[in-house]
C-alpha positions in Angstrom: -15.6 19.3 30.8 -18.8 19.3 29.2 -18.6 23.1 28.6 -15.3 22.9 27.1 -16.4 20.0 24.7 -19.4 22.0 24.0 -17.4 25.1 23.2 -15.0 23.0 21.2 -17.7 21.5 18.7 -19.7 24.5 18.4 -19.0 26.5 15.2 -21.1 29.8 13.8 -22.7 29.3 10.3 -22.1 31.5 7.4 -25.7 33.0 7.9 -24.6 34.5 11.2 -21.9 36.3 9.8 -23.9 37.8 7.0 -26.6 39.0 9.4 -23.6 40.3 11.6 -22.4 42.2 8.5 -25.7 43.7 8.0 -26.1 44.8 11.6 -22.6 46.4 11.7 -23.6 48.5 8.7 -26.8 49.7 10.5 -24.9 50.4 13.6 -22.4 52.6 11.7 -24.9 54.5 9.8 -27.2 55.1 13.4 -24.3 57.6 13.9 -25.9 59.8 11.5 -29.7 58.3 11.5 -30.6 57.6 15.4 -33.6 55.7 14.1 -31.5 53.0 12.9 -29.9 52.1 16.2 -33.3 50.4 17.9 -33.4 48.5 14.4 -30.0 47.1 14.7 -30.2 46.5 18.4 -33.5 44.5 17.9 -31.8 42.6 14.9 -29.0 41.8 17.3 -31.1 40.4 20.1 -33.0 38.3 17.5 -29.8 36.9 15.9 -28.8 35.8 19.5 -32.0 33.9 20.1 -31.9 32.4 16.7 -28.5 30.9 17.3 -29.5 29.9 20.8 -32.5 28.2 19.5 -30.3 26.4 16.7 -27.9 25.4 19.2 -30.6 23.6 21.4 -31.8 21.7 18.3 -28.5 20.4 17.4 -27.1 19.6 21.0 -30.2 18.2 22.6 -29.4 14.8 21.3 -26.0 13.6 22.5 -25.8 11.2 19.2 -27.6 13.1 16.7 -25.6 11.3 13.8 -23.7 8.4 13.9 -20.9 7.7 11.1 -18.1 5.1 9.9 -15.4 4.8 7.7 -14.8 1.6 6.1 -11.6 0.9 4.9 -10.4 -1.9 2.6 -7.7 -4.5 3.8 -5.3 -3.0 1.5 -4.8 -0.2 -1.3 -3.7 -0.9 -4.8 -0.5 1.4 -5.5 -1.1 4.1 -8.4 -4.8 3.1 -8.8 -8.0 4.8 -7.6 -9.4 3.2 -4.4 -12.7 3.6 -2.7 -13.1 4.7 0.9 -16.8 4.1 1.8 -18.2 6.4 4.6 -21.8 5.8 6.1 -23.7 8.3 7.8 -27.0 8.1 9.9 -29.1 11.1 10.8 -31.1 10.6 14.1 -32.4 13.9 14.2 -36.0 14.7 13.6 -35.5 17.1 10.8 -33.2 17.4 7.6 -29.3 18.3 8.2 -26.7 19.7 6.3 -23.3 18.2 6.4 -19.6 19.1 5.7 -17.1 15.9 6.3 -13.6 16.7 6.7 -11.7 13.5 6.8 -8.1 13.3 8.2 -6.6 11.4 5.1 -3.0 10.3 5.2 -0.3 12.8 5.1 1.2 11.1 1.9 -1.7 12.3 0.0 -0.7 16.1 0.9 -4.4 16.8 0.3 -5.3 19.9 2.6 -8.6 21.0 0.8 -10.7 17.8 1.3 -14.3 18.6 1.7 -17.7 16.6 1.1 -21.0 18.3 1.4 -24.5 17.4 1.1 -27.6 16.7 3.0 -29.7 13.7 4.9 -33.4 13.6 5.5 -34.5 13.1 8.9 -33.9 9.6 10.4 -32.2 8.1 7.5 -28.9 6.8 6.4 -26.7 7.6 3.5 -23.5 6.3 1.9 -20.7 8.4 0.6 -17.6 6.9 -1.7 -14.7 9.2 -2.4 -11.4 7.8 -4.0 -7.9 8.1 -3.4 -5.0 7.3 -5.3 -1.8 6.3 -3.9 1.7 6.7 -5.5 3.9 5.1 -2.6 3.9 1.9 -0.9 3.9 1.5 2.7 1.5 2.0 5.8 -1.2 5.0 5.5 -2.7 6.0 8.5 -6.2 7.8 8.5 -7.2 10.2 11.6 -10.5 11.0 12.8 -13.8 11.4 10.7 -15.1 15.0 11.3 -18.7 15.9 10.4 -19.9 19.4 10.6 -23.9 19.4 10.7 -26.1 22.1 10.6 -30.0 22.4 10.9 -32.3 24.1 8.3 -31.8 27.5 10.1 -28.0 27.1 9.5 -27.0 29.5 12.2 -24.5 27.4 14.0 -22.8 23.9 13.3 -21.8 21.1 15.5 -18.9 18.9 14.9 -19.0 15.5 15.4 -15.9 13.2 15.4 -15.7 9.4 14.8 -13.1 6.9 15.0 -9.6 6.5 16.0 -6.5 6.1 14.0 -7.0 3.4 11.2 -4.1 2.2 9.1 -4.3 0.5 5.6 -1.3 -1.0 3.7 -0.5 0.3 0.1 0.2 -2.8 -2.0 1.8 -2.9 -5.4 -1.0 -2.7 -7.8 -3.2 -5.8 -7.6 -5.9 -3.9 -9.4 -3.7 -3.9 -12.5 -2.8 -7.4 -12.1 -6.5 -8.5 -12.0 -7.2 -6.4 -15.3 -4.7 -8.3 -17.2 -5.5 -11.7 -15.7 -7.8 -12.3 -18.7 -4.4 -13.0 -20.7 -4.7 -16.5 -19.1 -7.3 -17.4 -21.6 -6.6 -16.7 -25.4 -9.5 -14.2 -26.2 -10.1 -10.7 -26.1 -6.2 -10.0 -26.1 -6.7 -7.1 -28.4 -8.1 -5.0 -25.4 -5.7 -2.6 -24.0 -3.2 -3.1 -26.8 -2.6 -6.8 -26.1 -2.1 -8.7 -29.2 -2.5 -12.3 -30.4 0.9 -14.0 -31.4 1.0 -16.7 -34.2 2.5 -19.8 -32.8 5.5 -21.2 -35.0 5.6 -24.8 -35.4 4.8 -27.4 -32.5 6.6 -25.6 -29.7 4.4 -27.2 -27.5 4.1 -30.3 -25.2 2.1 -33.3 -26.4 -1.0 -33.9 -24.0 -3.3 -36.4 -25.6 -4.7 -38.6 -28.6 -8.2 -37.9 -29.3 -11.0 -38.2 -32.3 -10.7 -35.6 -35.1 -13.2 -33.1 -35.3 -14.1 -30.7 -38.0 -11.6 -27.8 -38.1 -8.7 -29.5 -36.5 -5.1 -29.3 -38.4 -4.7 -32.5 -40.6 -1.0 -32.1 -40.2 -1.6 -33.4 -36.5 -3.3 -36.5 -37.6 -1.7 -39.8 -35.8 -1.6 -42.3 -38.6 -0.6 -45.3 -36.4 -3.6 -44.5 -33.9 -6.0 -44.1 -36.8 -5.2 -47.6 -38.3 -5.9 -49.0 -34.9 -9.0 -47.3 -34.1 -10.5 -47.2 -37.7 -11.3 -43.5 -37.0 -9.3 -40.5 -37.8 -7.1 -39.5 -34.7 -5.2 -36.3 -33.9 -2.5 -35.5 -31.5 -3.6 -32.7 -29.0 -0.8 -30.3 -27.7 -0.5 -27.6 -25.2 1.7 -25.1 -24.1 5.0 -26.1 -22.5 4.7 -25.9 -18.8 6.9 -25.2 -15.6 9.2 -23.0 -17.5 11.3 -20.6 -15.4 10.6 -17.1 -15.7 12.4 -14.4 -13.4 11.5 -10.7 -13.1 14.7 -8.8 -12.0 14.0 -5.4 -11.1 16.8 -2.8 -11.0 16.2 -0.6 -7.6 19.0 1.8 -8.2 19.0 5.6 -8.5 18.1 5.3 -12.4 14.7 4.0 -11.4 14.1 6.9 -8.9 12.8 9.2 -11.7 9.2 10.1 -11.3 6.3 10.1 -14.2 2.8 10.8 -13.1 3.7 10.9 -9.5 5.1 7.2 -9.7 8.8 6.3 -9.8 10.2 4.2 -12.4 10.7 1.5 -9.5 6.9 1.3 -8.7 6.1 1.2 -12.4 8.3 -2.0 -12.5 7.0 -3.3 -9.3 3.5 -2.9 -10.5 4.2 -4.6 -13.8 6.3 -7.5 -12.2 3.2 -8.5 -10.2 0.7 -8.3 -13.2 3.3 -10.5 -15.5 3.9 -12.8 -12.6 0.2 -13.6 -12.2 -0.1 -14.2 -16.1 2.9 -16.4 -16.0 1.3 -18.8 -13.1 -1.8 -18.9 -15.0 0.3 -20.2 -17.9 1.4 -22.8 -15.6 5.0 -21.4 -15.7 7.6 -20.9 -12.7 8.1 -17.5 -11.9 10.5 -16.0 -9.7 11.9 -12.5 -8.5 15.2 -10.7 -8.2 15.9 -7.2 -7.0 19.2 -5.5 -6.8 21.1 -2.1 -6.7 24.4 -2.0 -5.2 23.8 -5.4 -3.7 21.2 -8.1 -4.1 18.1 -7.4 -1.9 15.6 -10.2 -2.6 16.1 -13.4 -4.5 12.9 -15.4 -4.6 13.3 -18.8 -6.4 11.1 -19.8 -9.5 7.8 -21.5 -8.2 4.6 -22.7 -9.8 2.8 -23.1 -6.4 -0.7 -21.4 -6.2 0.3 -19.6 -2.8 3.5 -18.2 -4.7 1.6 -15.1 -6.2 1.0 -13.9 -2.4 4.7 -14.5 -1.5 5.8 -12.3 -4.7 3.0 -9.5 -3.5 4.6 -9.5 0.1 8.3 -9.2 -1.3 7.2 -6.5 -3.9 5.4 -4.7 -1.1 8.5 -4.5 1.3 11.1 -3.6 -1.4 13.1 -0.5 0.0 16.1 1.1 -1.5 18.5 3.9 -0.8 18.8 4.4 -4.4 22.6 4.0 -4.8 24.2 2.8 -8.1 23.4 -0.6 -9.6 26.2 -3.2 -9.6 25.5 -5.5 -12.8 28.6 -7.5 -11.6 26.9 -8.6 -8.6 23.6 -9.4 -10.4 25.6 -11.5 -12.9 27.4 -13.4 -10.0 23.9 -14.1 -8.3 22.2 -15.6 -11.6 25.1 -17.7 -12.5 25.6 -19.1 -9.1 21.7 -19.6 -8.3 19.5 -19.8 -11.5 21.1 -22.7 -13.0 18.3 -23.8 -15.6 17.7 -21.8 -18.8 15.2 -19.2 -18.0 13.6 -16.2 -19.1 14.9 -13.1 -17.5 13.0 -9.7 -17.5 15.3 -7.2 -16.4 13.5 -4.0 -15.5 16.1 -1.0 -15.7 16.8 2.2 -17.3 19.8 3.9 -19.2 19.7 7.5 -19.9 22.9 7.5 -22.0 24.5 5.2 -24.8 27.8 4.9 -22.6 26.0 4.1 -19.4 24.5 0.8 -21.3 28.1 0.1 -23.0 29.5 -0.1 -19.5 27.1 -2.7 -18.4 26.8 -4.5 -21.9 29.8 -7.2 -20.8 27.3 -8.3 -17.7 24.3 -8.3 -19.9 26.0 -10.4 -22.7 27.3 -12.8 -20.0 23.6 -13.4 -18.9 22.2 -13.7 -22.5 24.4 -16.8 -23.3 22.7 -19.1 -20.9 19.4 -17.5 -20.4 16.9 -15.7 -22.6 17.2 -12.0 -21.2 14.8 -9.1 -22.1 16.0 -6.0 -20.9 13.1 -3.3 -20.3 13.9 0.3 -20.7 11.9 3.3 -20.4 11.3 6.3 -23.0 11.4 9.5 -21.3 8.0 11.1 -21.9 8.7 14.3 -20.3 10.9 15.0 -23.5 7.8 14.7 -25.9 6.7 18.3 -25.3 10.1 19.8 -26.1 10.4 17.6 -29.3 7.0 18.6 -30.4 7.3 22.3 -29.5 8.0 24.4 -32.2 11.5 26.1 -31.3 11.4 30.1 -31.7 14.5 31.2 -30.0 18.5 29.8 -29.7 17.7 28.5 -26.3 14.7 26.6 -27.4 16.6 24.9 -30.4 19.3 24.1 -28.2 16.8 22.3 -25.5 14.9 20.8 -28.7 18.1 19.4 -30.2 19.4 18.1 -26.7 15.8 16.1 -26.4 15.8 14.9 -29.7 19.6 13.4 -29.1 18.4 11.9 -25.9 15.3 10.2 -27.5 17.5 9.1 -30.5 19.8 7.5 -28.3 17.1 5.3 -26.6 16.3 3.6 -29.8 20.1 3.3 -30.5 20.2 1.3 -27.0 17.6 -1.1 -28.4 19.6 -1.7 -31.5 22.6 -2.2 -29.7 21.3 -4.7 -27.5 19.7 -6.7 -30.5 22.9 -6.8 -32.1 24.1 -8.8 -29.1 21.3 -11.2 -29.3 19.8 -9.4 -26.3 16.0 -9.0 -26.6 15.0 -5.4 -25.8 11.7 -3.5 -25.0 11.5 0.7 -25.0 8.4 1.4 -23.6 6.4 4.7 -21.9 6.0 3.9 -18.1 2.3 3.7 -18.4 2.5 1.1 -21.0 5.1 -1.2 -19.6 2.6 -3.9 -18.3 1.0 -4.3 -21.7 4.4 -4.6 -23.7 6.0 -6.9 -21.0 3.1 -9.2 -21.1 3.1 -9.0 -25.1 6.8 -9.7 -25.2 6.2 -12.8 -22.8 3.5 -14.1 -25.0 5.7 -13.6 -28.1 8.5 -15.4 -26.5 6.2 -18.3 -25.4 4.6 -18.4 -29.1 8.1 -18.9 -30.7 9.1 -21.4 -28.3 12.5 -19.5 -27.4 12.5 -20.9 -23.9 
């Protein structure tokens, strides 16, 4: 058994093959020049001795190195996630290493290799990054490390760890990135903008003394007369307004951009937006549908509600069938009885597709504030900007421009019927969604 393990973990280094190539040439030319034959024979003998000696150096210690892979509890979808490795060299000499980590099959990465060296009896930390584009459970295999001595004639393979799993959740990194929107500073970063508030669309909080810079229009004259000092009314944002993220999980959301489907873009955005809404003290809920209603999470403002939303978004599964807006309308009418802000993540590629669903959207907008979020087809940008030089290219460019124009017509059609709309590139979805929410809050529409 030990012999089998020894053979399985023993590998020849590149230096052996270089020397063998030279020796083969010497043996070949020794056919014409006999003096080269003993030189080649001695060289082969020395190579064998060097390989044996190098093997003894590497295999005399049972645990020449120790290594661990420290996976985080969860990965963030569509973001770069760090995977830290720790390697300890127990040899009395400097080693060179090649790391081949058995990363999950979902990444389809077959050329993973990390190389370097570690001085004698020292420890080294290595970090590499992975970007998942699918939610679910990812399984890591063994951590394989190929070690060589300074002679570099042979290599020894060490394998560490057993299968490790990590769950890929919707982008909580993106959620934290935009969390600062809960306070009113630095909003201009990442394209986020301050919205001017219109009138007092806020709740009364308290009466306090006037300080320099307060709006004189907020002076409470009755309280001023009683106290003998200028007193002002202080207001705060209206709280506990129900806000729902409605995600279309039908086949129109299967289209991929940058390796991520529109459905996952919507899921990431819904999580980031829900976090902001909760920090703004609003109630946030979730509804997903396709040919039927998949999930319906009632709006709540509890601190633990974000974790519930995260788990529901993580577990969303769909067969990408056609969406049934009639079922959506019936579900909202039956279960969302209070006037709410509805952010509907969906997509229409043709104006006729929107017109078929328009009666249901108009029905939703009669009782609620409906915002329909649709996506630009960024893959058409190259066709539109490229100069056409042939008849087929002119045809393709014309069709691309027509599809791009139809998207803008959809926004106009929705707005004509009192439905707010957002047309966005997939990568700008979170920014534009949050900006629309801030605008609606500032205008006191809900």
